[in-house]
C-alpha positions in Angstrom: -60.4 21.7 -89.3 -63.8 22.3 -90.7 -65.4 22.5 -94.1 -66.0 26.1 -94.7 -67.4 26.3 -98.3 -68.2 24.1 -101.3 -68.0 25.4 -104.8 -69.1 23.6 -108.0 -67.7 24.5 -111.4 -69.6 23.4 -114.5 -67.4 23.4 -117.6 -68.4 22.7 -121.2 -66.4 22.6 -124.4 -68.3 22.5 -127.8 -66.5 20.2 -130.2 -65.6 21.0 -133.7 -66.5 17.5 -134.8 -68.9 15.1 -133.1 -67.7 11.6 -132.2 -69.9 8.6 -131.6 -70.4 5.3 -129.7 -73.2 2.8 -130.0 -75.9 4.9 -128.4 -75.4 8.5 -129.7 -73.0 11.2 -131.0 -71.3 13.6 -128.6 -70.9 17.2 -129.8 -69.5 18.5 -126.5 -67.5 17.6 -123.4 -68.8 18.7 -120.0 -67.6 18.2 -116.4 -68.7 19.2 -112.9 -65.7 19.9 -110.6 -66.1 20.1 -106.9 -64.0 22.5 -104.8 -64.1 21.9 -101.0 -62.5 24.7 -98.9 -61.5 24.4 -95.2 -61.1 27.0 -92.5 -57.4 26.4 -92.4 -56.8 27.1 -96.1 -56.6 23.5 -97.5 -58.6 23.1 -100.7 -59.6 19.7 -102.1 -60.7 19.0 -105.7 -63.1 16.3 -107.0 -65.1 15.5 -110.1 -68.5 14.0 -110.9 -69.4 11.7 -113.8 -72.5 12.4 -115.8 -74.6 15.5 -116.4 -72.5 18.4 -115.1 -75.3 20.9 -114.2 -77.4 18.2 -112.5 -74.4 17.2 -110.4 -73.7 20.7 -109.4 -77.3 21.4 -108.4 -77.5 18.3 -106.3 -74.3 19.1 -104.5 -75.4 22.6 -103.7 -78.9 21.8 -102.7 -78.6 18.5 -100.9 -75.0 17.8 -99.9 -73.5 21.2 -99.1 -75.8 22.0 -96.2 -74.9 18.7 -94.6 -71.1 19.3 -95.2 -70.6 22.8 -93.9 -68.9 22.7 -90.5 -68.0 19.0 -90.7 -64.4 17.7 -90.2 -63.2 16.9 -93.8 -61.0 14.1 -92.4 -64.1 12.2 -91.3 -64.5 10.7 -94.8 -66.2 7.5 -93.8 -68.8 9.2 -91.6 -69.5 11.8 -94.3 -69.9 9.2 -97.0 -72.4 7.2 -95.0 -74.3 10.3 -93.9 -74.7 11.6 -97.5 -75.5 8.2 -98.9 -78.1 7.4 -96.3 -79.7 10.9 -96.6 -80.4 10.1 -100.3 -81.0 6.4 -99.9 -84.7 6.5 -100.6 -84.3 7.9 -104.0 -80.6 7.9 -105.0 -78.8 4.5 -104.6 -77.6 4.8 -108.2 -77.0 7.3 -110.9 -76.3 11.0 -110.6 -76.9 11.1 -106.8 -73.9 8.8 -106.3 -71.9 10.6 -109.0 -72.3 13.8 -107.0 -71.3 12.0 -103.9 -68.2 10.7 -105.8 -67.0 14.2 -106.5 -67.3 15.2 -102.8 -65.4 12.0 -101.7 -62.5 12.6 -104.1 -62.2 16.2 -102.8 -62.1 14.9 -99.2 -59.3 12.5 -100.1 -57.4 15.3 -101.7 -57.7 17.3 -98.5 -56.6 14.3 -96.4 -53.5 13.9 -98.5 -52.6 17.5 -98.3 -53.3 17.6 -94.5 -50.9 14.7 -93.8 -48.5 15.7 -96.7 -48.8 12.4 -98.5 -50.0 11.3 -101.9 -53.3 9.5 -101.9 -51.6 6.4 -103.2 -49.6 6.2 -99.9 -52.8 6.6 -97.9 -54.4 3.8 -99.9 -51.5 1.5 -99.3 -50.5 1.5 -102.9 -47.1 1.4 -104.6 -45.7 4.7 -105.8 -42.7 3.8 -107.9 -44.5 2.0 -110.8 -45.2 2.8 -114.4 -48.8 2.3 -115.4 -49.5 1.1 -118.9 -52.3 3.0 -120.6 -54.6 1.7 -123.3 -56.1 3.8 -126.1 -59.9 3.9 -126.1 -60.2 4.9 -129.7 -61.8 4.1 -133.1 -65.1 5.9 -132.4 -67.8 6.5 -135.1 -66.3 9.7 -136.4 -65.3 9.1 -140.0 -61.6 9.0 -139.3 -59.3 6.6 -141.1 -58.8 3.6 -139.0 -55.4 3.0 -140.5 -54.2 6.5 -139.9 -55.5 6.6 -136.3 -53.9 3.2 -135.6 -50.5 4.4 -136.9 -50.7 7.6 -134.9 -51.5 5.7 -131.6 -48.8 3.1 -132.2 -46.3 6.0 -132.7 -47.3 7.3 -129.3 -46.4 4.0 -127.7 -49.8 2.4 -127.2 -49.8 -1.4 -127.3 -53.4 -2.0 -126.1 -56.5 -0.6 -127.8 -60.2 -0.6 -127.3 -62.7 0.2 -130.1 -66.4 1.0 -130.2 -68.9 -1.4 -131.6 -72.7 -1.7 -131.6 -73.4 1.4 -133.7 -73.7 -0.5 -137.0 -74.9 -3.9 -138.1 -73.1 -6.9 -136.8 -71.6 -7.5 -140.2 -70.4 -3.9 -140.6 -68.9 -3.8 -137.1 -67.2 -7.1 -137.7 -65.5 -5.6 -140.7 -64.4 -2.6 -138.6 -62.9 -4.9 -136.0 -61.1 -6.8 -138.7 -59.7 -3.6 -140.1 -58.5 -2.4 -136.7 -56.8 -5.8 -136.0 -55.0 -5.6 -139.4 -53.9 -2.0 -138.6 -52.5 -2.7 -135.1 -51.2 -6.2 -135.8 -51.7 -9.5 -134.0 -49.2 -8.7 -131.2 -51.2 -5.7 -129.9 -54.1 -6.3 -127.5 -57.6 -5.3 -128.8 -60.8 -5.0 -126.8 -64.3 -4.1 -128.1 -66.8 -1.9 -126.2 -70.5 -2.1 -127.1 -71.8 0.4 -124.5 -74.7 -1.9 -123.8 -76.0 -2.0 -127.4 -76.8 -5.7 -127.9 -79.5 -8.2 -126.9 -78.1 -11.4 -125.4 -78.6 -13.1 -128.8 -76.8 -10.4 -130.7 -73.9 -10.2 -128.2 -73.3 -13.9 -128.4 -73.5 -13.9 -132.2 -71.1 -11.0 -132.5 -68.7 -12.4 -129.9 -68.5 -15.6 -131.9 -67.8 -13.6 -135.1 -64.8 -11.9 -133.5 -63.4 -14.7 -131.5 -60.6 -15.5 -134.0 -59.4 -11.9 -133.9 -58.0 -12.5 -130.4 -60.1 -10.0 -128.5 -58.8 -9.0 -125.0 -62.2 -8.3 -123.6 -65.8 -7.6 -124.7 -67.1 -4.6 -122.7 -70.7 -3.9 -121.8 -72.2 -6.3 -124.2 -75.8 -6.0 -122.8 -77.8 -3.8 -120.6 -76.1 -3.1 -117.2 -79.1 -4.4 -115.2 -79.4 -7.7 -117.1 -77.2 -9.8 -114.8 -78.7 -13.0 -116.2 -77.8 -11.8 -119.7 -74.2 -11.2 -118.7 -74.1 -14.8 -117.4 -75.4 -16.1 -120.7 -73.0 -14.1 -122.8 -70.1 -15.1 -120.5 -71.0 -18.8 -120.7 -71.3 -18.8 -124.4 -68.1 -17.0 -125.4 -64.4 -17.7 -125.0 -63.7 -14.0 -124.5 -63.3 -12.1 -121.3 -66.4 -10.1 -120.4 -66.0 -6.6 -118.8 -68.5 -4.2 -117.3 -69.3 -2.0 -114.4 -68.9 1.6 -115.6 -72.7 1.9 -115.3 -72.9 0.4 -111.8 -72.7 2.2 -108.5 -71.5 1.6 -104.9 -70.4 -1.6 -103.3 -74.0 -2.7 -103.0 -74.6 -2.6 -106.8 -71.2 -4.2 -107.6 -71.9 -7.0 -105.1 -75.0 -8.0 -107.0 -73.1 -7.6 -110.3 -70.2 -9.7 -109.4 -72.2 -12.4 -107.6 -73.8 -13.4 -110.9 -70.4 -14.4 -112.2 -71.1 -12.9 -115.6 -67.9 -10.8 -115.9 -64.1 -11.3 -115.8 -63.2 -7.6 -115.5 -65.0 -5.1 -113.3 -64.7 -1.4 -114.2 -65.7 1.1 -111.4 -65.3 4.8 -112.3 -64.0 6.8 -109.3 -66.2 9.8 -110.4 -69.3 7.7 -110.6 -69.3 4.6 -108.3 -69.0 6.5 -105.0 -65.5 8.1 -105.2 -62.2 6.7 -104.1 -63.7 5.3 -100.9 -66.1 3.0 -102.8 -63.7 2.2 -105.7 -61.1 0.8 -103.3 -63.8 -1.4 -101.6 -65.0 -2.6 -105.0 -61.5 -3.4 -106.1 -61.0 -5.5 -103.0 -64.4 -7.2 -103.4 -63.4 -8.2 -106.9 -60.5 -10.3 -105.6 -63.0 -12.4 -103.6 -64.7 -13.4 -106.8 -61.5 -13.9 -108.9 -62.4 -10.9 -111.0 -59.8 -8.3 -112.2 -60.4 -4.6 -111.7 -59.6 -2.2 -114.6 -61.1 1.2 -113.5 -63.2 3.1 -116.1 -62.0 6.6 -116.9 -63.8 9.3 -118.9 -63.3 12.6 -117.1 -60.9 15.4 -116.5 -57.4 15.5 -115.0 -58.9 15.1 -111.6 -60.4 11.8 -112.5 -57.2 10.8 -114.2 -55.1 11.6 -111.1 -57.6 9.8 -108.8 -57.6 6.8 -111.0 -53.8 6.5 -111.1 -53.8 6.6 -107.3 -56.5 3.9 -107.2 -54.6 1.7 -109.7 -51.5 1.9 -107.4 -53.5 0.0 -104.7 -55.5 -2.4 -106.9 -54.2 -6.0 -106.7 -54.7 -8.7 -109.3 -57.5 -11.1 -108.6 -55.2 -14.1 -109.0 -51.6 -13.1 -108.1 -48.7 -14.4 -110.1 -45.3 -13.1 -111.2 -46.4 -12.2 -114.7 -49.5 -10.2 -113.8 -49.3 -6.4 -114.1 -51.2 -3.5 -112.6 -54.5 -2.7 -114.1 -54.4 -0.9 -117.5 -55.3 2.8 -117.5 -58.0 3.9 -119.9 -57.2 7.0 -122.0 -60.0 7.9 -124.4 -58.8 9.5 -127.6 -61.8 11.8 -128.1 -61.1 15.5 -127.6 -60.9 16.3 -123.9 -59.3 19.7 -123.0 -60.3 19.2 -119.4 -58.1 16.1 -119.1 -55.3 17.4 -121.2 -55.0 21.0 -120.1 -56.6 21.3 -116.6 -53.5 20.3 -114.8 -49.8 19.6 -115.1 -50.5 15.9 -115.6 -49.8 14.8 -119.1 -51.6 11.8 -120.5 -49.4 9.3 -122.2 -49.0 5.6 -123.1 -47.2 5.0 -119.8 -47.8 7.1 -116.7 -46.3 7.5 -113.2 -48.3 7.8 -110.0 -48.4 11.5 -108.9 -46.0 11.8 -105.9 -47.1 15.1 -104.3 -49.6 15.4 -101.5 -53.3 14.6 -102.2 -54.1 14.2 -105.8 -50.7 15.6 -106.6 -51.7 18.0 -109.4 -52.0 21.7 -109.9 -55.3 23.0 -111.2 -55.5 25.7 -113.9 -58.1 28.1 -112.6 -58.0 30.2 -115.8 -59.1 27.2 -117.8 -62.0 26.6 -115.5 -63.0 30.3 -115.8 -62.7 30.1 -119.6 -65.1 27.1 -119.9 -67.2 27.7 -116.9 -71.0 28.0 -117.7 -71.7 30.1 -114.7 
């Protein structure tokens, strides 16, 4: 079996209402999908995190010429060749995100070739229910109470909210309001998207400590490993991070500094399923839990569910569950409508070969920029 053709699909949806996090407002959703076709008719799908058009151009100009004619089952060899070919200028960022999309597609082909779900190939458990958490409460002007009530009615018991876009005092009031709205029994995490200095992160963390915060996500800049250490040492709150990190090499440095309790690789960014499984295993050697980050389409959702099936707790015990699945509550037609996979507060692992989902090509055509 040989790789015959590689297509990229750049999709974009303009949003009726922008939504915001600490850094900026989003007025659209975009995604680069990767379609890898083989000479025996098997097609694999992947997705890249980050700027969709840039990912597509990089795949077509740099990776595709290296992939045509290769055996798609040689995933490890292909990953190393593509990574090494761009090592001088692309050890992080969009170059690795583009590689991630290719890698996910090759895993999809592998599963279809051997007629098994990716979860089985990863050695994961299939008959489990994964609990989702609602990544919600963006800066969008919505009523916190109404949003909380709606999510509770949908079955969510764990929530994450955005902070860092307002003053410390204003955001503290927002966290208080969310905590009142969801009650003290629900889990609540906060996500600063790298908005704070070390001093601000520590101050804000101490302000919200009594609100029983499940974790404090990306409190400082992703390259400030020492800053993570200082925040981690100063607070009695679990610290999370990693959505802005790439490959096992980057995550090794991140985890070695002991500044986090939860690591968050994104399969569409960190190097694909191949790297995400390595990162999840590495985390156990540091006693760090792995809760994968998720932002993309139904392809990323399916890939993340398969990954979660194989991720083990850093410190095993009878009471520990599988990692929580992140489901952002911002508009996302590419996650909600691209496949037959329906996002919900609890989800099963897809049990069909490969990613185990059907792709709606009409939706791709409707939103395709090309």
